[in-house]
Phi, psi and omega in degrees: 000131182286163176301322181296318178296318178296319179295320181294321180289321176300319176297319181293316179297322177297317180296321181294313179298322178294317180296321182295321185291319177051221184289339180293339181288331188300313180302331182270355182299314179297321180295317180295318177300322178292329176293325183262002177288145176125191182249130180232139175253137179284133178252336177204153176203170179232131176228124182052040174080003179243145178296136179285139177301140185299329177298318180292315181298321183290345178268001182262140181219144175238128178239126179239120178226123182061231179261016184245131174241130183239131176242127182235155174230119184048046177084351181260143177290000000 
């Protein structure tokens, strides 16, 4: 399966999951947002199917505050 096919399949599965959740997903939104708020440092990653060098991964950070998520790599957006 090509990357384009995988991306298309992922989009379709995401739309189906969203449609199934419907109005029931709304009450859990705040709880889910609370779980992902804060600062997270990457300890390992995969880019284009290959393991990311640990030095590169250690320089990445994700900060979620309110409705804004910022991802930086060595301090750069």
